[in-house]
C-alpha positions in Angstrom: -12.7 -4.7 -4.0 -8.9 -4.8 -4.6 -6.7 -5.0 -1.6 -3.4 -3.1 -1.2 -0.3 -3.2 1.0 1.6 0.0 1.6 5.0 -0.2 3.4 6.3 3.1 4.9 9.2 4.7 6.6 9.0 7.9 8.5 11.4 10.7 8.0 13.5 11.6 11.0 11.6 14.8 11.6 8.3 12.9 11.6 9.6 10.3 14.1 10.9 13.1 16.3 7.4 14.7 16.2 5.9 11.4 17.2 8.3 11.0 20.1 7.6 14.6 21.3 3.8 14.1 20.9 2.9 10.4 20.7 -0.2 9.7 18.8 -1.9 6.6 17.3 -2.0 7.3 13.5 -4.4 4.4 12.8 -7.5 6.6 12.9 -6.0 9.0 10.4 -5.1 6.2 8.1 -8.7 4.7 8.5 -10.2 8.1 7.5 -7.9 8.3 4.5 -9.0 4.9 3.2 -12.6 5.8 3.8 -12.2 9.1 1.9 -11.5 7.2 -1.3 -14.3 4.7 -0.8 -12.1 2.0 0.7 -11.6 0.6 4.2 -8.6 -0.1 6.5 -8.0 -3.8 7.2 -4.7 -3.5 9.2 -2.2 -0.9 10.5 1.1 -2.2 11.9 4.3 -0.7 13.1 7.5 -2.8 12.8 11.2 -3.0 13.1 13.4 -3.3 10.1 13.7 -1.7 6.7 10.2 -0.1 7.1 8.6 1.5 10.1 5.1 0.1 9.3 2.6 -1.2 6.9 -1.1 -0.7 6.0 -3.4 -3.1 4.4 -6.5 -1.6 2.9 -9.2 -2.0 0.3 -9.6 0.6 -2.5 -12.1 0.7 -5.3 -9.3 0.6 -8.0 -5.6 1.2 -8.6 -6.2 4.9 -9.4 -7.8 5.4 -5.9 -4.8 3.6 -4.3 -2.5 5.9 -6.2 -4.4 8.9 -5.0 -3.7 7.9 -1.4 0.0 7.4 -2.1 0.3 10.8 -3.8 -1.6 12.5 -1.0 0.5 10.9 1.7 3.8 11.5 -0.2 2.9 15.2 -0.4 2.8 15.4 3.4 6.6 15.2 3.5 6.5 12.9 6.5 7.8 9.8 4.8 11.2 8.8 3.4 9.8 5.7 1.7 6.4 4.5 0.5 5.9 1.3 -1.4 2.5 0.1 -2.5 1.5 -3.4 -3.9 -1.8 -4.8 -5.0 -2.5 -8.0 -3.1 -4.2 -11.1 -4.5 -5.7 -14.2 -3.0 -4.4 -17.7 -4.0 -7.6 -18.2 -6.0 -7.0 -14.9 -7.9 -3.5 -16.0 -8.6 -4.7 -19.4 -10.0 -7.0 -17.4 -12.4 -4.0 -15.4 -13.5 -2.0 -18.5 -14.1 -4.9 -20.0 -16.1 -5.2 -16.9 -18.2 -1.4 -16.7 -18.7 -1.5 -20.2 -20.2 -3.6 -18.8 -23.1 -0.9 -16.3 -24.1 1.1 -17.8 -26.9 2.3 -14.9 -28.9 5.0 -13.7 -26.5 8.6 -14.4 -27.5 11.4 -13.7 -25.1 14.3 -11.4 -26.1 16.8 -13.1 -28.4 14.4 -15.7 -29.7 
């Protein structure tokens, strides 16, 4: 099953609500992943450009997109960025397959 990383930043209002009523959002994220037939691997909060990240499995990219659209519609986040993750072995397979592509010509050639 494909694995995804979503980085997120809370809007100020959402952070204020968390300060006022602290809650661990990990269970809500776990239920969201399970609702699309996936599973939550990790939920972390952090300092820096993003407030946190989620690593989860989803059946396919459309299912991952569904979660992003649903979460975005909540209005609680100022940023959401999702990436499909791959193992080193999967990347080696991609490199091997890329070697067979010979018809691509870069611009200006």
